[in-house]
Steps between C-alpha positions, in 0.01 A plus 500: 500500500668687218246375245213672676686829509574480131143407400330770706415803286682814600317811615618674184355226281165521683481876459594464133215256451257733673617795289461299180151395604387858558654610170316217325171630642546817297532316164807690375450407133160666495649809665760522222226500239310779676812718529562447128178691432559768765840650415447545123187702574719729709737556207206573270349742753832680542567514126845360580682386811303567821684583824675181609407554862134510402544184293658328797227593746226409250657162430543431871143601578367302206701198608356519853146545364522199269668293771217585739228397255681178409545412867129542568431285195722224638304498825154510345581238236692265731240225452526526122878519506515180705315311225673636192837352405625837376438671832514233771858591589407855598578592863148486646402154364838370616442656843824696478304815588177503697192684373500757780869597461448515124200730542699727731782501245254598226358785709848633583597491133179682405562774755862531387388528136253777581753700702785455251287602202325778691817668626736386224273582206154638582179393666313447174748226409466354848120500471514329162727227638266451795202475265680242284577289807143517626367402158741206473425368848128562538367500143726248325630265769202490734213539251572439132769231496283215626172611348537579130706408196534872437696531824826604339334741256357726768731397780794590280409867539714503815811431291421793270564768764883520484506728190261736679718494811817566300341786306349672803828464692655734243212732414279492808194455280332255267482530122382303198841349412538288818144376455597373155783306667248385760282367215796324337567304818126435545457337159840326519421325828244241377716358216798489734312327781285265294806375313654405836168355617505255207806338653357488852143423399485183711633684803234769474231236449616309809485822703155591357630825353295571184778631278378521140698197373333292774140585408522555124652295217846586372384648165273747680778604739750536217250712309460730799879519532530604137241778521637637826848496345376690196335764719817527710707583193245751366479676837879512525509703178258756645783623722684637195264795436385535861838532676624603235802281442770516236569241231664234720202399707251436215765314301573269793128464579421393144780240484436357847126507449530324166688211660251489789205477260668228292574293812139536617371401156725192496373400844141534378580287194661228713199502735256464210709210369432319826854520638532499876761499776856564387396486134278805551814700586306745716810573707665633187239776490530551878876559480464727200234704679754575774757603242244710314398703805855552621630618163193713429542688827873524443416681177269730700797594720760531223289689248517839682879463519560453127221687324 
């Protein structure tokens, strides 16, 4: 009698599980990366520290917008997620959240994002966030992802919008500088994603997702990673005269970019040598790409404060 009472999950535990499942739908780690490219653009636009209230509303709206897009992605890609080892524990494949409730959750988050950005910042920022979500859901997830090996190149455009959103939240208008940051993220996305795709190549193949490492040999992919990395670093330096920034940003961009290029070159060399799997060390480049983007945008934010 007492055993059954002990083993039965409490109402609190059930609600905690439900809450965790809905949070997982939003892919919090991806949201963090998007916010990393939003707030520094606000500092650059303000030429210093922007109003903290504005930062808070922009971050909240951006968080809701990214969470909405990620939730829709989880619903649309549920069949793929169920096959791939990396994603099979997501809430929809595990039937922790049904597709209809998840869709409703995504819609509510999208509406909340639009209202928070519209009233908390301005309607241009809200429109840009809405456009990014639509691009991610309809162009990348529903069209490109399953049809072309260039899926992440053009689909990655959705992830380039945060600098535009951050800039317009402060200024109310677009300018060349945030588009340079947009381009940095655009060219950075393929090396970052393809490096990860090397590790999960078999998963993508099983799910019939034509990521580049699935359909092309490793040396070709590594070559593409190197050239996209090189362009990323060159474009990052364009911000120096365009913004214009002080001495800190270009110094950091050169050092970080140099390491990024070296890592990409080493990956290319290992691929040409016929190394594969763990010996290819693609995840080393993937982790560095995260560090590179975070520190580069940190320099974008700090530069106006010290120069």
